[in-house]
C-alpha positions as CSV (number, residue, x, y, z in Angstrom):
1,M,102.0,59.3,25.3
2,E,104.3,57.8,22.6
3,T,105.7,55.1,24.8
4,K,106.8,52.9,21.9
5,S,109.1,55.7,20.6
6,I,112.7,55.7,21.7
7,W,112.1,59.3,22.8
8,G,109.8,57.9,25.6
9,K,112.4,55.3,26.8
10,T,113.7,56.2,30.3
11,W,117.3,55.5,29.6
12,F,117.2,57.6,26.4
13,V,115.4,60.5,28.2
14,V,118.2,60.5,30.9
15,I,121.0,60.5,28.3
16,M,119.4,63.2,26.0
17,A,118.2,65.4,28.8
18,T,121.7,65.3,30.4
19,I,123.2,66.2,27.0
20,C,120.9,69.2,26.8
21,C,121.9,70.4,30.2
22,L,125.6,70.0,29.4
23,L,125.1,72.2,26.3
24,W,123.1,74.8,28.3
25,G,125.6,74.6,31.1
26,S,128.5,75.4,28.6
27,A,126.6,78.5,27.6
28,F,127.3,80.2,31.0
29,P,131.1,80.6,30.5
30,C,130.8,81.0,26.7
31,I,128.5,84.0,27.1
32,K,131.0,85.6,29.5
33,I,133.8,85.1,26.9
34,G,131.5,86.4,24.2
35,Y,130.8,89.6,26.1
36,S,134.6,90.1,26.3
37,L,135.2,89.3,22.6
38,F,132.4,91.7,21.5
39,N,133.3,94.4,24.0
40,I,129.9,94.2,25.7
41,S,129.9,95.9,29.1
42,S,128.4,94.1,32.1
43,E,126.3,97.2,32.7
44,S,125.0,97.5,29.1
45,T,121.8,95.4,29.4
46,S,120.5,96.6,26.0
47,A,123.7,95.3,24.3
48,Q,123.4,92.0,26.1
49,I,119.8,91.6,24.9
50,L,120.9,92.5,21.3
51,F,123.7,89.9,21.5
52,A,121.1,87.3,22.7
53,G,118.6,88.3,20.0
54,I,121.2,87.8,17.3
55,R,122.1,84.4,18.8
56,F,118.5,83.2,18.9
57,A,117.7,84.4,15.4
58,I,120.7,82.4,14.1
59,S,119.5,79.4,16.2
60,G,116.1,79.6,14.5
61,V,117.8,79.5,11.1
62,M,119.9,76.5,12.1
63,V,116.8,74.5,13.3
64,I,114.8,75.4,10.2
65,F,117.7,74.5,7.9
66,A,118.4,71.2,9.7
67,G,114.7,70.3,9.8
68,S,114.3,71.0,6.1
69,L,117.2,68.7,5.3
70,L,115.8,66.0,7.5
71,F,112.2,66.2,6.1
72,R,113.5,66.9,2.6
73,R,111.3,70.0,2.2
74,F,111.4,73.6,3.4
75,L,109.8,73.7,6.9
76,F,107.1,76.3,7.4
77,P,104.1,76.6,9.7
78,N,101.4,74.5,8.0
79,S,98.5,76.8,9.0
80,L,97.7,80.1,10.5
81,K,97.1,78.4,13.9
82,S,100.6,76.8,13.7
83,F,102.1,80.2,12.9
84,L,100.3,81.8,15.9
85,Y,101.6,78.9,18.1
86,C,105.2,79.7,17.0
87,L,104.7,83.3,17.7
88,L,103.1,82.6,21.1
89,L,106.0,80.3,22.0
90,S,108.5,83.0,21.0
91,L,106.8,85.5,23.3
92,F,107.0,83.1,26.3
93,Q,110.2,81.2,25.6
94,T,112.5,83.8,24.0
95,V,111.2,87.3,24.4
96,G,109.5,87.2,27.8
97,Q,112.0,84.9,29.4
98,Y,115.2,86.5,28.3
99,I,114.3,90.2,28.3
100,F,113.2,89.9,31.9
101,F,116.2,87.6,32.7
102,Y,118.9,90.0,31.4
103,I,117.3,93.1,33.0
104,G,117.0,91.2,36.3
105,L,120.5,89.7,36.2
106,A,121.9,93.2,35.7
107,H,120.4,94.2,39.1
108,T,121.2,91.2,41.2
109,S,124.1,88.9,41.9
110,G,124.9,85.8,39.8
111,S,124.2,83.4,42.8
112,N,120.8,85.1,43.5
113,G,119.8,84.9,39.9
114,A,120.8,81.3,39.6
115,I,118.8,80.3,42.7
116,V,115.7,82.3,41.6
117,E,116.0,80.9,38.1
118,A,115.9,77.3,39.5
119,T,112.3,77.9,40.6
120,N,111.5,77.5,36.9
121,T,111.5,73.7,37.5
122,F,109.0,74.0,40.3
123,F,106.6,76.2,38.3
124,T,106.9,73.9,35.2
125,I,105.8,70.8,37.1
126,L,103.1,72.7,39.0
127,W,101.5,74.1,35.9
128,S,101.6,70.8,34.1
129,C,99.7,69.2,37.1
130,L,97.4,72.1,38.2
131,I,96.6,74.1,35.0
132,F,97.2,71.9,32.0
133,K,96.4,68.7,33.9
134,T,98.7,66.5,31.8
135,E,99.8,64.6,34.9
136,K,99.1,64.3,38.6
137,I,101.0,65.9,41.4
138,S,102.6,63.5,43.9
139,F,104.8,63.4,47.0
140,W,107.8,62.0,45.1
141,K,107.6,64.8,42.5
142,M,107.6,67.5,45.2
143,A,110.3,65.8,47.2
144,G,112.5,65.5,44.2
145,C,112.0,69.2,43.4
146,F,112.8,70.4,46.9
147,I,116.0,68.2,47.1
148,G,117.1,69.3,43.6
149,F,116.5,72.9,44.6
150,A,118.6,72.4,47.8
151,G,121.4,71.2,45.6
152,V,121.3,74.4,43.5
153,C,121.2,76.6,46.6
154,L,124.2,74.8,48.0
155,I,126.4,75.3,45.0
156,E,125.4,78.9,44.5
157,L,125.6,80.0,48.1
158,H,128.8,78.1,49.0
159,G,131.4,80.5,50.3
160,T,129.0,83.5,50.5
161,N,127.4,85.2,53.4
162,L,123.7,84.2,53.7
163,A,122.9,87.7,54.8
164,D,123.9,88.9,51.3
165,F,120.9,87.1,49.8
166,K,118.3,89.8,49.7
167,F,115.3,89.8,47.3
168,N,114.8,92.9,45.2
169,L,112.0,93.6,42.7
170,L,114.0,94.9,39.8
171,G,116.7,92.2,40.1
172,D,115.4,89.0,41.6
173,G,111.8,89.9,40.8
174,F,112.5,90.2,37.1
175,V,114.4,86.9,37.1
176,L,111.3,85.4,38.8
177,I,109.0,86.8,36.1
178,S,111.3,85.3,33.4
179,C,110.9,81.9,35.2
180,L,107.1,82.3,35.1
181,F,107.2,82.9,31.3
182,A,109.6,80.0,30.7
183,S,107.7,77.6,33.0
184,F,104.6,77.6,30.7
185,V,106.6,76.6,27.6
186,P,107.0,72.8,28.3
187,S,103.3,72.3,28.6
188,L,102.5,74.6,25.7
189,L,105.1,72.6,23.6
190,K,103.4,69.4,24.6
191,E,100.0,70.7,23.4
192,F,101.3,72.5,20.2
193,S,103.4,69.5,19.1
194,K,100.1,67.5,18.6
195,I,99.5,69.5,15.4
196,E,103.0,70.7,14.4
197,T,106.5,69.2,14.4
198,P,108.9,70.4,17.1
199,F,111.4,71.5,14.4
200,V,108.9,74.1,13.2
201,L,107.9,75.2,16.7
202,S,111.6,75.4,17.8
203,G,113.0,77.0,14.7
204,Y,110.4,79.7,14.1
205,Q,109.9,80.6,17.8
206,F,113.7,81.2,18.0
207,F,113.7,83.2,14.8
208,F,110.7,85.4,15.7
209,G,111.9,85.8,19.3
210,G,115.4,86.7,18.3
211,I,114.3,89.4,15.8
212,I,111.9,90.9,18.4
213,M,114.6,90.9,21.0
214,A,117.1,92.6,18.7
215,V,114.7,95.3,17.6
216,F,113.7,95.9,21.3
217,A,117.4,96.2,22.2
218,M,118.2,98.6,19.4
219,I,115.2,100.8,20.3
220,F,116.8,101.2,23.7
221,G,120.3,102.0,22.3
222,G,121.8,98.5,22.2
223,K,125.0,98.4,20.0
224,I,127.6,95.8,19.4
225,G,131.0,96.7,17.8
226,M,133.0,94.6,15.4
227,P,135.3,92.4,17.4
228,E,139.1,92.3,16.8
229,Q,139.3,88.5,16.8
230,R,136.6,88.0,14.2
231,F,137.1,84.3,13.5
232,I,137.1,83.3,17.2
233,S,134.3,85.7,18.0
234,F,131.9,84.6,15.3
235,S,132.8,80.9,15.9
236,L,131.8,81.4,19.5
237,L,128.5,83.1,18.5
238,A,127.8,80.2,16.1
239,Y,128.4,77.7,18.9
240,L,126.1,79.6,21.3
241,A,123.4,79.6,18.5
242,F,124.0,75.8,18.1
243,I,123.5,75.2,21.8
244,S,120.1,76.7,21.7
245,A,119.1,75.1,18.4
246,C,120.3,71.6,19.3
247,A,119.3,71.5,23.0
248,Y,115.9,73.1,22.7
249,T,114.9,70.9,19.7
250,I,115.9,67.7,21.6
251,W,114.1,69.0,24.7
252,S,111.0,69.6,22.6
253,L,111.1,66.1,21.2
254,L,111.5,64.7,24.8
255,M,108.5,66.9,26.0
256,K,106.3,65.6,23.2
257,A,106.9,62.0,24.2
258,N,107.0,62.1,28.0
259,D,105.3,63.6,31.1
260,V,106.5,67.1,31.6
261,S,107.9,66.4,35.1
262,K,110.0,63.5,33.8
263,V,112.0,65.9,31.6
264,A,111.7,69.2,33.5
265,I,113.3,67.9,36.7
266,F,116.7,67.8,34.8
267,G,116.5,71.6,34.8
268,F,118.1,71.6,38.2
269,I,121.3,70.3,36.5
270,N,121.8,73.4,34.4
271,P,123.2,75.7,37.2
272,V,125.3,72.8,38.5
273,F,126.8,72.1,35.1
274,G,127.2,75.8,34.5
275,F,129.2,76.1,37.7
276,L,131.4,73.0,36.9
277,L,132.1,74.0,33.3
278,S,132.8,77.6,34.2
279,A,135.3,76.4,36.8
280,F,137.1,74.3,34.1
281,I,136.9,76.8,31.2
282,L,137.7,79.9,33.2
283,G,140.6,78.2,35.0
284,E,139.1,77.5,38.4
285,A,139.1,73.6,38.2
286,S,139.9,73.2,41.9
287,S,136.6,74.7,42.9
288,A,134.7,72.1,40.8
289,F,135.9,69.3,43.0
290,S,135.0,71.1,46.3
291,W,132.7,69.3,48.7
292,A,129.9,71.8,47.7
293,G,130.2,71.0,44.0
294,I,130.1,67.2,44.5
295,T,127.4,67.3,47.2
296,S,125.3,69.6,45.0
297,L,125.5,67.3,42.0
298,L,124.5,64.3,44.3
299,L,121.5,66.2,45.7
300,V,120.3,67.1,42.2
301,S,120.8,63.5,41.1
302,L,118.8,62.3,44.1
303,G,116.0,64.7,43.2
304,I,115.8,63.3,39.7
305,V,115.7,59.7,41.0
306,L,112.8,60.6,43.3
307,V,110.8,62.1,40.5
308,Y,111.5,59.0,38.4
309,K,110.4,56.9,41.3
310,N,106.9,58.3,40.6
311,N,107.0,56.6,37.2
312,K,106.4,52.9,36.9
313,S,109.4,52.7,34.6
């Protein structure tokens, strides 16, 4: 582990991982606004996948361009193995995760989907301990996961009837499959970054994945019309692409320098920030300061503290 690097410093991990989660959390309301601007129906899953594919392809170009400026050379996979690593990551991170996620979300409620998606953090830490064996499982890691998950459940189920939470295969089952795909990515990133820079891995996996998603969507009839407010619409699309490009690249650098659990536990903050930012951006600020919103953030924070208790730092 690169403990001497700033990317391995606990205070820096906390700051950068939180920034990533803030960026990802802002994507929730922005995607909803994007659907409205581009006239994408909530029932048109293929159009939603096409929109996501375009977004991720642009994200890939952004990362490759920024990385090329930083390293003062055009970034490209340095070997056939590196190229295959990028392709494999794209199949797990972008294609597998988001195709199943969008199809699943179209057949379940938003709260159900958010709760099922939060299992991604559980799976990520379990795989790093049991399959990849990059770290050891512990009581504090599991306790942190359960408390963080409780915080997600609280904010998503607040004000709803618990009887409405029913698991269905096409909806919640597909969201769960998307989590399984995504949960392998952090450990794969940690392994692949030993031979390739995270900028190449991030940029090309987004670009390849976005193109595959867009082609898949168009085969199944996905179409996006030209928006009326073009400047606002394309600016929003560019911001969504920037979210993925910036947050995922930072996340990759953090994963390279730290135990998977030390970074992955912050995944529980995503739905909480998504809820809070949606409340502010969509004009529902009063709900952000409800007892459920505050308690949820406290529970997730406690879960993170417990996982960090496992580290000597």
